[in-house]
N, CA and C atoms as an extended XYZ file, in Angstrom:
231
Properties=species:S:1:pos:R:3:atomname:S:1:resname:S:1:resid:I:1 pbc="F F F"
N        80.595      122.170       93.280 N   UNK     1
C        80.579      123.223       94.238 CA  UNK     1
C        80.510      124.551       93.513 C   UNK     1
N        81.190      124.723       92.433 N   UNK     2
C        81.211      125.997       91.749 CA  UNK     2
C        79.741      126.376       91.327 C   UNK     2
N        79.002      125.383       90.785 N   UNK     3
C        77.635      125.682       90.390 CA  UNK     3
C        76.756      125.922       91.581 C   UNK     3
N        76.930      125.187       92.645 N   UNK     4
C        76.077      125.317       93.833 CA  UNK     4
C        76.203      126.744       94.421 C   UNK     4
N        77.365      127.282       94.522 N   UNK     5
C        77.554      128.579       95.157 CA  UNK     5
C        77.780      129.721       94.143 C   UNK     5
N        77.713      129.369       92.836 N   UNK     6
C        77.823      130.392       91.795 CA  UNK     6
C        79.091      131.242       91.960 C   UNK     6
N        80.187      130.589       92.273 N   UNK     7
C        81.495      131.223       92.446 CA  UNK     7
C        81.542      132.245       93.562 C   UNK     7
N        80.528      132.294       94.465 N   UNK     8
C        80.452      133.282       95.521 CA  UNK     8
C        81.603      133.024       96.545 C   UNK     8
N        81.905      131.752       96.823 N   UNK     9
C        82.880      131.478       97.917 CA  UNK     9
C        84.225      130.986       97.359 C   UNK     9
N        84.391      130.993       96.053 N   UNK    10
C        85.614      130.495       95.446 CA  UNK    10
C        86.728      131.564       95.597 C   UNK    10
N        87.899      131.095       96.089 N   UNK    11
C        89.070      131.960       96.102 CA  UNK    11
C        90.181      131.209       95.427 C   UNK    11
N        91.153      131.879       94.916 N   UNK    12
C        92.307      131.141       94.297 CA  UNK    12
C        92.916      130.209       95.337 C   UNK    12
N        93.286      129.050       94.857 N   UNK    13
C        93.956      128.067       95.727 CA  UNK    13
C        95.314      128.499       96.111 C   UNK    13
N        95.673      128.280       97.417 N   UNK    14
C        97.031      128.533       97.881 CA  UNK    14
C        97.864      127.311       97.849 C   UNK    14
N        97.274      126.186       97.377 N   UNK    15
C        98.029      124.946       97.296 CA  UNK    15
C        99.072      125.020       96.196 C   UNK    15
N       100.216      124.331       96.465 N   UNK    16
C       101.256      124.270       95.446 CA  UNK    16
C       100.735      123.526       94.242 C   UNK    16
N       100.916      124.088       93.079 N   UNK    17
C       100.360      123.471       91.832 CA  UNK    17
C       101.049      122.189       91.453 C   UNK    17
N       102.337      122.030       91.813 N   UNK    18
C       103.094      120.850       91.382 CA  UNK    18
C       103.268      119.825       92.525 C   UNK    18
N       102.496      119.962       93.599 N   UNK    19
C       102.614      119.032       94.716 CA  UNK    19
C       101.322      118.171       94.773 C   UNK    19
N       101.514      116.886       94.938 N   UNK    20
C       100.408      115.936       95.132 CA  UNK    20
C       100.192      115.780       96.621 C   UNK    20
N        99.086      116.318       97.103 N   UNK    21
C        98.847      116.245       98.595 CA  UNK    21
C        98.515      114.864       99.054 C   UNK    21
N        98.535      113.885       98.244 N   UNK    22
C        98.378      112.496       98.626 CA  UNK    22
C        99.731      111.917       98.997 C   UNK    22
N       100.801      112.614       98.673 N   UNK    23
C       102.128      112.128       99.011 CA  UNK    23
C       102.419      112.220      100.514 C   UNK    23
N       103.297      111.367      101.008 N   UNK    24
C       103.714      111.471      102.367 CA  UNK    24
C       104.481      112.796      102.574 C   UNK    24
N       104.307      113.370      103.710 N   UNK    25
C       104.998      114.612      103.997 CA  UNK    25
C       104.474      115.198      105.315 C   UNK    25
N       105.098      116.257      105.739 N   UNK    26
C       104.622      117.003      106.891 CA  UNK    26
C       103.634      118.050      106.484 C   UNK    26
N       102.500      118.131      107.150 N   UNK    27
C       101.499      119.137      106.796 CA  UNK    27
C       101.171      119.906      108.078 C   UNK    27
N       101.126      121.201      107.923 N   UNK    28
C       100.771      122.098      109.019 CA  UNK    28
C        99.295      122.433      108.820 C   UNK    28
N        98.515      122.211      109.897 N   UNK    29
C        97.102      122.450      109.839 CA  UNK    29
C        96.742      123.684      110.664 C   UNK    29
N        96.011      124.573      110.086 N   UNK    30
C        95.497      125.817      110.763 CA  UNK    30
C        93.988      125.731      110.806 C   UNK    30
N        93.465      126.013      111.930 N   UNK    31
C        91.989      126.015      112.107 CA  UNK    31
C        91.597      127.444      112.524 C   UNK    31
N        90.713      128.061      111.706 N   UNK    32
C        90.185      129.391      112.004 CA  UNK    32
C        88.707      129.264      112.333 C   UNK    32
N        88.242      130.006      113.285 N   UNK    33
C        86.796      129.923      113.615 CA  UNK    33
C        86.109      131.219      113.158 C   UNK    33
N        84.814      131.128      112.937 N   UNK    34
C        84.083      132.318      112.524 CA  UNK    34
C        84.135      133.387      113.610 C   UNK    34
N        84.493      134.571      113.165 N   UNK    35
C        84.606      135.695      114.103 CA  UNK    35
C        85.716      135.531      115.117 C   UNK    35
N        86.617      134.603      114.861 N   UNK    36
C        87.770      134.345      115.795 CA  UNK    36
C        87.263      134.013      117.191 C   UNK    36
N        86.118      133.379      117.291 N   UNK    37
C        85.546      132.971      118.604 CA  UNK    37
C        86.406      131.871      119.207 C   UNK    37
N        86.698      131.867      120.455 N   UNK    38
C        87.537      130.858      121.073 CA  UNK    38
C        86.748      129.606      121.442 C   UNK    38
N        86.179      128.972      120.420 N   UNK    39
C        85.374      127.760      120.648 CA  UNK    39
C        86.113      126.640      121.306 C   UNK    39
N        87.392      126.508      121.010 N   UNK    40
C        88.200      125.372      121.425 CA  UNK    40
C        88.794      125.542      122.812 C   UNK    40
N        88.750      126.763      123.343 N   UNK    41
C        89.287      127.001      124.652 CA  UNK    41
C        89.891      128.368      124.775 C   UNK    41
N        90.722      128.570      125.787 N   UNK    42
C        91.373      129.877      125.987 CA  UNK    42
C        92.749      129.647      126.541 C   UNK    42
N        93.573      130.728      126.489 N   UNK    43
C        94.883      130.717      127.037 CA  UNK    43
C        94.787      131.419      128.391 C   UNK    43
N        95.251      130.790      129.429 N   UNK    44
C        95.274      131.368      130.739 CA  UNK    44
C        96.573      131.047      131.478 C   UNK    44
N        97.285      132.052      131.889 N   UNK    45
C        98.601      131.896      132.499 CA  UNK    45
C        99.510      131.086      131.580 C   UNK    45
N        99.494      131.373      130.307 N   UNK    46
C       100.352      130.764      129.278 CA  UNK    46
C       100.059      129.303      129.091 C   UNK    46
N        98.854      128.839      129.528 N   UNK    47
C        98.504      127.453      129.339 CA  UNK    47
C        97.151      127.403      128.642 C   UNK    47
N        96.994      126.344      127.854 N   UNK    48
C        95.722      126.169      127.136 CA  UNK    48
C        94.673      125.485      128.051 C   UNK    48
N        93.544      126.121      128.146 N   UNK    49
C        92.398      125.528      128.892 CA  UNK    49
C        91.343      125.157      127.859 C   UNK    49
N        91.230      123.926      127.576 N   UNK    50
C        90.292      123.454      126.500 CA  UNK    50
C        88.853      123.555      126.978 C   UNK    50
N        87.958      123.974      126.091 N   UNK    51
C        86.551      123.968      126.343 CA  UNK    51
C        86.051      122.510      126.084 C   UNK    51
N        84.790      122.313      126.235 N   UNK    52
C        84.244      120.944      125.944 CA  UNK    52
C        84.486      120.599      124.514 C   UNK    52
N        84.245      121.533      123.602 N   UNK    53
C        84.488      121.304      122.185 CA  UNK    53
C        85.942      121.014      121.969 C   UNK    53
N        86.821      121.766      122.679 N   UNK    54
C        88.266      121.599      122.541 CA  UNK    54
C        88.699      120.223      123.020 C   UNK    54
N        88.078      119.717      124.081 N   UNK    55
C        88.417      118.391      124.588 CA  UNK    55
C        88.006      117.320      123.545 C   UNK    55
N        86.777      117.486      122.975 N   UNK    56
C        86.397      116.522      121.885 CA  UNK    56
C        87.335      116.584      120.726 C   UNK    56
N        87.736      117.778      120.301 N   UNK    57
C        88.610      117.971      119.175 CA  UNK    57
C        89.949      117.325      119.428 C   UNK    57
N        90.506      117.505      120.650 N   UNK    58
C        91.789      116.897      121.010 CA  UNK    58
C        91.682      115.367      120.976 C   UNK    58
N        90.584      114.865      121.520 N   UNK    59
C        90.384      113.394      121.507 CA  UNK    59
C        90.368      112.856      120.068 C   UNK    59
N        89.610      113.505      119.187 N   UNK    60
C        89.544      113.065      117.856 CA  UNK    60
C        90.828      113.195      117.092 C   UNK    60
N        91.587      114.256      117.395 N   UNK    61
C        92.916      114.479      116.810 CA  UNK    61
C        93.826      113.313      117.175 C   UNK    61
N        93.799      112.907      118.438 N   UNK    62
C        94.663      111.842      118.931 CA  UNK    62
C        94.308      110.469      118.348 C   UNK    62
N        93.042      110.336      117.871 N   UNK    63
C        92.602      109.113      117.300 CA  UNK    63
C        92.910      108.922      115.810 C   UNK    63
N        93.399      109.970      115.179 N   UNK    64
C        93.678      109.899      113.738 CA  UNK    64
C        94.542      108.750      113.350 C   UNK    64
N        95.664      108.468      114.060 N   UNK    65
C        96.538      107.339      113.701 CA  UNK    65
C        95.800      105.970      113.862 C   UNK    65
N        94.754      105.893      114.676 N   UNK    66
C        94.008      104.650      114.779 CA  UNK    66
C        93.183      104.360      113.528 C   UNK    66
N        92.895      105.390      112.775 N   UNK    67
C        92.090      105.261      111.569 CA  UNK    67
C        92.907      105.282      110.291 C   UNK    67
N        94.053      105.929      110.374 N   UNK    68
C        94.973      106.086      109.228 CA  UNK    68
C        96.335      105.647      109.722 C   UNK    68
N        96.675      104.380      109.500 N   UNK    69
C        97.907      103.783      110.120 CA  UNK    69
C        99.168      104.427      109.621 C   UNK    69
N        99.119      105.121      108.508 N   UNK    70
C       100.315      105.773      107.974 CA  UNK    70
C       100.491      107.194      108.510 C   UNK    70
N        99.505      107.665      109.277 N   UNK    71
C        99.588      109.069      109.804 CA  UNK    71
C       100.338      109.091      111.136 C   UNK    71
N       101.133      110.092      111.301 N   UNK    72
C       101.850      110.325      112.539 CA  UNK    72
C       101.571      111.771      112.965 C   UNK    72
N       101.327      111.960      114.241 N   UNK    73
C       101.057      113.283      114.808 CA  UNK    73
C       102.353      113.820      115.361 C   UNK    73
N       102.666      115.079      115.060 N   UNK    74
C       103.888      115.672      115.530 CA  UNK    74
C       103.727      116.473      116.816 C   UNK    74
N       102.639      117.153      116.951 N   UNK    75
C       102.449      118.050      118.124 CA  UNK    75
C       101.179      117.688      118.821 C   UNK    75
N       101.200      117.952      120.113 N   UNK    76
C       100.020      117.667      120.925 CA  UNK    76
C       100.039      118.667      122.066 C   UNK    76
N        98.911      118.830      122.743 N   UNK    77
C        98.887      119.726      123.898 CA  UNK    77
C        99.598      119.120      125.047 C   UNK    77
């Protein structure tokens, strides 16, 4: 990747240097979209209204334990 992009998109890693991310543990996942566009849905009256893309994403999120038996999901909509 470094050669492909000639270091243009490389930033210092924020990962812990002494942590093996293959270990079991709790992981917090943040998803940011280009230009902060609300592709996944919107908040209305303090509730999440998922877009079509958001519905697909939620479906795929809920299927993760079906593909990785050791994975547990902590939060859901």
